[in-house]
C-alpha positions as CSV (number, residue, x, y, z in Angstrom):
1,M,0.0,0.0,0.0
2,N,1.2,3.5,-0.8
3,V,1.4,5.1,2.6
4,S,3.1,8.3,1.5
5,D,3.8,9.9,-1.8
6,S,7.0,11.6,-2.9
7,E,6.1,14.9,-1.3
8,G,5.7,13.3,2.1
9,A,2.0,13.7,2.3
10,T,0.0,10.8,3.8
11,R,-2.5,9.3,1.5
12,L,-4.9,6.5,2.1
13,W,-5.0,5.3,-1.5
14,G,-2.6,5.2,-4.5
15,G,-0.9,1.8,-4.8
16,R,-2.1,1.3,-8.4
17,F,-1.4,4.9,-9.4
18,A,1.9,5.9,-11.1
19,G,1.8,9.5,-9.7
20,G,-0.1,11.8,-7.4
21,P,-3.4,13.5,-8.2
22,A,-3.6,16.6,-10.3
23,E,-3.8,19.8,-8.3
24,A,-7.3,20.5,-9.5
25,L,-8.5,17.1,-8.3
26,A,-6.7,17.4,-5.0
27,R,-8.3,20.8,-4.4
28,L,-11.8,19.5,-5.3
29,S,-11.4,16.4,-3.2
30,V,-10.1,17.9,0.0
31,S,-12.6,18.1,2.9
32,V,-10.4,18.4,5.9
33,Q,-11.2,22.1,6.2
34,F,-14.7,21.2,7.4
35,D,-14.6,17.5,8.5
36,W,-11.8,18.1,11.0
37,R,-14.5,18.7,13.6
38,L,-15.1,14.9,13.4
39,A,-11.6,14.2,14.7
40,P,-12.7,13.5,18.4
41,Y,-15.3,11.1,17.1
42,D,-12.9,9.4,14.7
43,L,-10.5,8.8,17.5
44,I,-13.3,7.3,19.7
45,G,-14.1,4.9,16.9
46,S,-10.5,4.1,16.4
47,R,-10.1,3.1,20.0
48,A,-13.1,0.7,19.7
49,H,-11.8,-0.7,16.5
50,A,-8.3,-1.3,18.0
51,R,-9.9,-3.4,20.8
52,V,-11.9,-5.4,18.3
53,L,-8.8,-6.1,16.2
54,A,-7.1,-7.3,19.4
55,G,-10.1,-9.5,20.2
56,A,-9.7,-11.0,16.7
57,G,-6.0,-11.7,17.4
58,L,-4.8,-9.2,14.8
59,L,-3.1,-7.0,17.5
60,D,-1.2,-8.5,20.4
61,P,-1.7,-6.9,23.9
62,E,1.5,-4.9,23.6
63,E,0.5,-3.5,20.2
64,L,-3.0,-2.7,21.5
65,G,-1.5,-0.8,24.4
66,Q,0.9,1.2,22.2
67,I,-1.9,2.1,19.7
68,L,-4.4,3.1,22.5
69,A,-1.7,5.3,24.1
70,A,-0.8,6.9,20.8
71,L,-4.5,7.6,20.1
72,D,-4.9,9.2,23.6
73,D,-1.8,11.3,22.9
74,L,-3.1,12.3,19.5
75,D,-6.5,13.2,21.0
76,S,-4.8,15.5,23.5
77,A,-2.7,17.1,20.8
78,C,-5.8,17.7,18.7
79,A,-7.7,19.2,21.7
80,T,-4.8,21.6,22.4
81,G,-4.2,22.5,18.8
82,E,-0.7,21.0,18.9
83,F,-1.7,18.6,16.1
84,R,-3.6,20.1,13.2
85,P,-4.4,19.0,9.7
86,T,-2.2,20.3,6.9
87,V,-2.9,21.4,3.4
88,E,-1.7,18.0,2.2
89,D,-4.3,16.1,4.3
90,E,-7.2,15.1,2.2
91,D,-9.7,14.5,5.0
92,V,-9.9,14.0,8.8
93,H,-9.1,10.3,8.4
94,T,-5.9,11.0,6.4
95,A,-4.7,13.7,9.0
96,L,-5.3,11.4,11.9
97,E,-3.5,8.5,10.3
98,R,-0.6,10.8,9.6
99,G,-0.6,11.6,13.3
100,L,-0.7,8.0,14.3
101,L,2.2,7.1,11.9
102,E,4.2,9.9,13.3
103,R,3.8,8.4,16.8
104,L,4.0,4.6,16.0
105,G,5.6,4.2,12.6
106,T,4.4,1.2,10.7
107,L,2.5,-0.1,13.7
108,G,0.0,2.7,13.1
109,G,-0.9,1.3,9.8
110,K,-2.3,-1.9,11.4
111,L,-5.3,0.1,12.6
112,R,-6.8,0.4,9.2
113,A,-7.4,-3.4,8.8
114,G,-11.0,-4.3,8.5
115,R,-12.4,-0.8,8.0
116,S,-12.8,1.8,5.3
117,R,-13.3,5.5,5.2
118,N,-16.8,4.6,4.0
119,D,-18.0,2.9,7.3
120,Q,-15.6,5.2,9.3
121,V,-17.1,8.5,8.2
122,A,-20.7,7.2,8.5
123,T,-19.9,6.2,12.1
124,D,-18.1,9.5,12.9
125,L,-21.1,11.5,11.6
126,R,-23.6,9.5,13.6
127,L,-21.5,10.0,16.7
128,Y,-21.2,13.7,16.1
129,L,-24.9,14.2,15.4
130,R,-26.1,12.1,18.4
131,D,-23.8,14.2,20.6
132,H,-24.8,17.6,19.2
133,A,-28.5,16.8,18.9
134,R,-28.5,16.8,22.7
135,G,-26.8,20.2,22.7
136,V,-29.6,21.5,20.4
137,A,-32.1,20.0,22.8
138,V,-30.6,21.8,25.7
139,A,-30.8,25.1,23.9
140,L,-34.4,24.4,22.8
141,I,-35.3,23.8,26.5
142,E,-33.7,27.1,27.5
143,L,-35.9,28.9,25.0
144,A,-39.0,27.0,26.1
145,D,-38.2,27.8,29.7
146,A,-38.0,31.5,28.9
147,L,-41.4,31.4,27.1
148,T,-42.9,29.4,29.9
149,E,-41.7,31.8,32.6
150,Q,-43.1,34.8,30.7
151,A,-46.4,32.8,30.2
152,E,-46.6,32.1,33.9
153,R,-46.4,35.9,34.6
154,N,-49.1,36.6,32.0
155,V,-51.7,33.9,32.6
156,D,-54.2,36.7,33.4
157,T,-53.0,39.2,30.9
158,P,-55.7,39.7,28.2
159,A,-54.6,40.1,24.6
160,P,-56.4,40.4,21.2
161,G,-56.0,37.0,19.6
162,L,-55.4,37.2,15.8
163,T,-56.4,35.4,12.7
164,H,-55.3,36.8,9.4
165,V,-53.4,39.4,11.5
166,Q,-56.8,40.8,12.4
167,H,-58.4,41.0,15.8
168,A,-60.4,37.8,16.3
169,Q,-61.1,36.9,20.0
170,P,-59.6,37.8,23.3
171,V,-57.0,35.3,24.6
172,S,-54.6,35.1,27.6
173,F,-51.2,36.3,26.5
174,G,-49.8,33.5,28.6
175,H,-51.8,31.1,26.5
176,W,-50.3,32.8,23.4
177,L,-46.7,32.4,24.7
178,L,-47.4,28.7,25.5
179,A,-48.6,28.2,22.0
180,H,-45.0,28.8,20.9
181,V,-43.7,26.3,23.5
182,Q,-45.8,23.4,22.0
183,P,-43.9,23.2,18.7
184,L,-40.6,23.3,20.6
185,L,-41.9,20.3,22.6
186,R,-42.6,18.5,19.4
187,D,-39.1,19.4,18.1
188,L,-37.7,17.8,21.2
189,E,-39.8,14.7,20.6
190,R,-38.6,14.5,17.0
191,L,-35.0,14.8,18.1
192,R,-35.4,11.8,20.5
193,D,-37.2,9.8,17.9
194,W,-34.4,10.6,15.4
195,D,-31.8,9.5,17.9
196,G,-33.4,6.1,18.2
197,R,-33.1,5.6,14.5
198,A,-29.6,7.0,14.3
199,A,-28.3,4.7,17.0
200,I,-27.1,2.1,14.6
201,S,-23.3,1.4,14.1
202,P,-22.0,1.2,10.5
203,L,-18.5,0.3,11.7
204,G,-17.5,-3.2,10.5
205,S,-19.3,-2.7,7.1
206,G,-16.0,-1.9,5.4
207,A,-16.2,-0.3,2.0
208,L,-19.5,-2.0,1.3
209,A,-19.2,-5.8,1.8
210,G,-18.3,-6.2,5.4
211,S,-15.0,-7.9,6.3
212,S,-13.4,-11.3,6.0
213,L,-11.5,-10.6,9.2
214,P,-13.1,-12.1,12.4
215,L,-14.4,-8.7,13.7
216,D,-17.2,-8.1,16.2
217,P,-19.5,-5.3,15.0
218,A,-21.8,-5.8,17.9
219,A,-19.0,-5.2,20.4
220,V,-18.0,-2.0,18.6
221,A,-21.6,-0.8,18.5
222,K,-22.0,-1.4,22.2
223,E,-18.7,0.4,23.1
224,L,-19.7,3.4,20.9
225,G,-23.1,3.8,22.6
226,F,-25.1,2.4,19.6
227,Q,-28.1,0.1,20.1
228,A,-26.9,-2.4,17.4
229,P,-24.7,-2.9,14.4
230,A,-26.1,-2.2,10.9
231,P,-28.0,-5.2,9.6
232,N,-26.8,-4.7,6.0
233,S,-23.3,-3.6,5.1
234,M,-24.2,-2.0,1.8
235,D,-27.0,0.1,3.3
236,A,-24.8,1.0,6.2
237,V,-22.3,2.9,4.0
238,A,-25.0,4.3,1.7
239,D,-27.5,5.4,4.3
240,R,-27.8,9.1,4.9
241,D,-31.4,9.1,6.1
242,F,-30.1,10.1,9.5
243,V,-28.5,13.2,8.0
244,A,-31.6,14.2,6.0
245,E,-33.9,13.5,8.9
246,F,-31.7,15.5,11.3
247,L,-31.8,18.4,8.8
248,F,-35.6,18.1,8.5
249,V,-35.9,18.5,12.3
250,T,-33.5,21.5,12.3
251,A,-35.3,23.0,9.3
252,L,-38.6,22.7,11.2
253,I,-37.1,24.2,14.3
254,G,-36.0,27.1,12.1
255,V,-39.6,27.5,10.8
256,H,-40.9,27.6,14.4
257,L,-38.2,30.1,15.4
258,S,-39.1,32.2,12.4
259,R,-42.8,32.3,13.3
260,L,-41.9,33.3,16.9
261,G,-39.5,36.0,15.5
262,E,-42.1,37.4,13.2
263,E,-44.5,37.8,16.1
264,V,-41.9,39.5,18.3
265,V,-41.3,41.9,15.4
266,L,-45.0,42.7,15.3
267,W,-45.3,43.0,19.1
268,T,-42.4,45.4,19.4
269,S,-43.5,47.7,16.5
270,T,-45.0,51.1,17.2
271,E,-48.3,50.0,15.7
272,F,-48.6,47.2,18.3
273,G,-46.4,48.3,21.2
274,W,-47.2,45.2,23.2
275,V,-43.7,44.3,24.1
276,E,-40.4,46.2,24.7
277,L,-37.1,44.5,24.3
278,D,-34.3,44.8,26.8
279,D,-31.5,47.1,25.5
280,A,-29.0,44.1,25.7
281,F,-31.1,42.2,23.1
282,A,-31.9,45.0,20.6
283,T,-29.9,47.1,18.3
284,G,-30.1,50.7,17.0
285,S,-29.7,52.5,13.7
286,S,-26.5,54.1,12.3
287,I,-28.5,57.1,11.2
288,M,-31.8,57.2,13.2
289,P,-31.1,57.7,16.9
290,Q,-34.6,56.8,18.0
291,K,-34.6,53.3,16.6
292,K,-34.7,50.1,18.7
293,N,-34.7,47.1,16.4
294,A,-35.6,43.5,17.1
295,D,-32.6,42.2,15.1
296,I,-32.6,38.8,16.9
297,A,-36.2,38.1,15.9
298,E,-35.4,39.2,12.3
299,L,-32.3,37.0,12.2
300,A,-34.5,34.1,13.4
301,R,-36.6,34.6,10.3
302,G,-33.6,35.0,8.0
303,K,-31.7,31.9,9.3
304,S,-34.7,29.7,8.7
305,G,-33.8,30.0,5.1
306,R,-30.3,28.5,5.4
307,L,-31.7,25.7,7.7
308,T,-34.3,24.8,5.1
309,G,-31.7,25.1,2.3
310,G,-29.4,22.6,4.0
311,L,-32.2,20.0,4.0
312,V,-33.0,20.7,0.3
313,A,-29.3,20.4,-0.6
314,V,-28.9,17.0,1.0
315,L,-32.1,15.6,-0.4
316,T,-31.2,16.7,-3.8
317,M,-27.7,15.3,-3.5
318,L,-29.1,11.9,-2.4
319,K,-31.7,11.6,-5.1
320,G,-30.8,9.0,-7.7
321,L,-27.5,8.0,-6.1
322,P,-26.7,4.3,-6.8
323,L,-25.6,2.1,-4.0
324,T,-23.3,2.1,-2.2
325,Y,-20.9,5.0,-1.5
326,D,-20.4,7.8,-4.0
327,R,-18.3,10.9,-3.6
328,D,-21.3,13.1,-3.8
329,M,-21.9,12.1,-0.2
330,Q,-19.0,14.4,0.8
331,E,-21.7,17.1,0.6
332,D,-23.6,15.7,3.5
333,K,-21.4,17.2,6.3
334,E,-21.3,21.0,5.7
335,P,-25.2,21.4,5.9
336,V,-25.4,19.5,9.2
337,F,-22.4,21.4,10.7
338,D,-24.0,24.6,9.6
339,A,-27.3,23.6,11.1
340,V,-25.8,22.8,14.4
341,E,-23.7,26.0,14.5
342,T,-26.7,28.2,13.4
343,L,-28.9,26.8,16.2
344,R,-26.1,27.1,18.8
345,L,-25.9,30.8,18.0
346,L,-29.6,31.5,17.5
347,L,-31.3,29.7,20.3
348,P,-29.5,31.3,23.2
349,A,-30.0,34.8,21.7
350,L,-33.7,34.1,21.3
351,A,-33.9,32.7,24.9
352,G,-32.2,35.8,26.3
353,M,-34.5,38.1,24.2
354,I,-37.7,36.4,25.5
355,A,-36.5,36.1,29.1
356,T,-35.7,39.8,29.4
357,M,-38.5,41.4,27.3
358,T,-41.1,43.6,29.1
359,V,-44.8,42.8,28.4
360,R,-46.9,45.9,28.2
361,V,-49.9,44.6,30.1
362,D,-51.8,47.9,29.8
363,R,-51.5,48.1,26.1
364,L,-52.5,44.4,25.6
365,A,-55.5,44.8,27.9
366,A,-56.6,47.9,26.0
367,A,-56.3,46.2,22.6
368,A,-58.1,43.0,23.7
369,P,-61.7,44.2,23.0
370,V,-60.8,46.4,20.0
371,G,-62.1,45.3,16.5
372,F,-65.4,43.8,17.9
373,S,-63.4,40.8,19.2
374,L,-66.3,40.0,21.6
375,A,-68.7,39.4,18.7
376,T,-68.4,35.6,19.0
377,E,-69.4,35.9,22.6
378,V,-72.7,37.3,21.5
379,A,-73.2,34.5,19.0
380,D,-72.4,31.9,21.6
381,W,-74.8,33.7,24.0
382,L,-77.6,33.4,21.4
383,V,-76.8,29.7,21.0
384,R,-77.2,29.1,24.7
385,K,-80.6,30.8,24.3
386,G,-81.6,28.1,21.8
387,V,-80.9,30.1,18.6
388,P,-79.3,28.0,15.8
389,F,-75.7,29.1,15.3
390,R,-76.4,30.0,11.6
391,D,-79.0,32.5,12.7
392,A,-76.9,33.6,15.7
393,H,-74.0,34.4,13.3
394,E,-76.3,36.5,11.1
395,I,-77.8,38.4,14.0
396,T,-74.3,39.1,15.5
397,G,-73.1,40.2,12.1
398,Q,-75.9,42.8,11.9
399,L,-75.0,44.0,15.3
400,V,-71.4,44.5,14.2
401,A,-72.5,46.3,11.0
402,L,-74.6,48.7,13.1
403,C,-71.7,49.4,15.4
404,S,-69.3,49.8,12.5
405,A,-71.6,52.4,10.9
406,R,-72.0,54.3,14.1
407,E,-68.4,53.9,15.1
408,C,-69.3,52.6,18.5
409,E,-68.5,49.5,20.5
410,L,-70.9,46.5,21.0
411,E,-71.8,47.4,24.5
412,D,-72.8,51.0,23.4
413,V,-75.8,49.8,21.5
414,S,-79.1,50.8,23.1
415,D,-81.7,48.3,24.3
416,E,-84.1,49.6,21.6
417,D,-81.5,48.9,18.9
418,L,-80.8,45.5,20.2
419,K,-84.5,44.6,19.9
420,V,-84.7,46.1,16.4
421,I,-81.8,43.9,15.3
422,S,-83.4,40.7,16.7
423,E,-86.1,39.7,19.1
424,H,-83.5,37.3,20.6
425,L,-81.3,40.2,21.8
426,D,-82.0,41.7,25.1
427,P,-80.0,43.8,27.7
428,S,-78.7,40.6,29.4
429,V,-76.4,40.1,26.5
430,R,-74.1,42.8,28.0
431,E,-73.0,40.1,30.6
432,V,-70.8,38.6,28.0
433,L,-69.5,41.8,26.5
434,T,-66.4,42.0,28.7
435,V,-62.9,40.5,28.1
436,S,-62.8,39.0,31.6
437,S,-66.1,37.1,31.1
438,A,-64.9,35.9,27.6
439,L,-61.8,34.5,29.1
440,A,-63.5,33.0,32.1
441,S,-66.0,31.2,29.9
442,R,-63.2,29.2,28.2
443,T,-63.1,26.2,30.5
444,T,-62.5,23.3,28.1
445,P,-59.0,21.6,28.1
446,G,-56.5,23.5,26.0
447,S,-58.5,26.7,25.8
448,T,-57.5,30.2,26.8
449,G,-59.4,30.5,30.1
450,P,-57.3,30.9,33.3
451,G,-58.0,27.4,34.6
452,P,-57.0,25.6,31.3
453,V,-53.9,27.8,30.9
454,A,-52.8,27.0,34.4
455,E,-53.2,23.3,33.7
456,Q,-51.3,23.6,30.5
457,L,-48.6,25.5,32.2
458,A,-48.1,22.8,34.8
459,L,-48.0,20.1,32.1
460,V,-45.5,22.0,30.0
461,Q,-43.2,22.5,33.0
462,H,-43.4,18.7,33.7
463,R,-42.6,17.8,30.1
464,L,-39.7,20.2,30.0
465,D,-38.3,18.6,33.1
466,T,-38.6,15.2,31.4
467,W,-36.8,16.5,28.3
468,R,-34.1,18.1,30.4
469,Q,-33.1,14.7,31.8
470,W,-32.9,13.2,28.2
471,A,-30.9,16.1,26.9
472,I,-28.1,15.8,29.4
473,E,-27.7,12.1,28.9
474,K,-24.2,11.2,27.5
475,V,-24.5,8.6,24.7
476,V,-21.1,9.1,23.1
477,P,-18.2,7.6,25.1
478,R,-15.3,9.8,25.9
């Protein structure tokens, strides 16, 4: 095997080639500039593989000890920056083998027996993502905590609920904030479901056909924190479902954050004025001194595009690829690295923004009944009087039309006008024409009344505690 070419660069292939690759090919092939972050996971896999080789009688105890010590030393050197990839290293695997050869000489070359970069990188990426998925979960929980704490303070704060960005019906602002927590809980559930499917070890599949050496893929899988070895060696090296699915989850998280961001932009606008951001989580203008901009919320909207784009890029790359490994699959890593880094930046900023924002209770309460938002209360009141809802809807619509023409509120209509509109309307309808009565009447589970919101709050807090325990679990051995 050609371990090093004439320039001294380590290469993991080349025995049948008369010379080195053209510069254009080398520049196109190199991936170490982004896959170097897999180095700690590659070293974890290498330790497990060394033990399996020893178990198969392919390394004696002394050789195993020397290799494990060298891998530990290389790991420390990578962590401190003492060992770094060079421009000649094609990928993370090449760089680390160079480091091992520098420490062990030809003994370092024994570690490659029974594995290929194909099963190696698939294993590394699963380890990386299973590790970092929990980091994303921790940050999601922090944002959910911030929303939940604000919701707890605003259970009794009335707000004008919107449909089509038009005033619809009064709601509790705490209920509104908790509505943004629910998709985050679903995101956490998706991450855990994903983790169960990603917990399969490809190591031992080789390039595509497995190995003729007496290896033990089950032992490797157990040591690396996986549930089982891959059942099919060809699928193991070809499968990138775990990448695409992870990117779907992060893209959907991005969509949820974008929707939250858009609402914060609205809430903080002069037209709404429902929320004021803390100075530490807002920015100003280089020309307009009065400006206070919700940049974090706007960046949440903007970054959803790159999260969605990463998913589309990987799905497009995978479409039509023949089994098993193809070099196209080098394009699977940058989108997931970018998704992880994007969420690691964005989620703490959003959590801080939400935790420190000031809710303008007075403005929300004043806006809650505006726009005839209590009209549905009148229709429901009529239904309780025995009026079919179709008729109740028409009667209430006529009442709204009268108020709109006179530029008055529902409660301002005289008793005589009520009777003119419908014989079913009488002065007792005014009992339902307050925001407080509208909220108090919502008693069914999941609705916006004080009781259901308090119940929802308790349930959300319990679920977040459950997710907190899962998110801090360590599944990747160190």
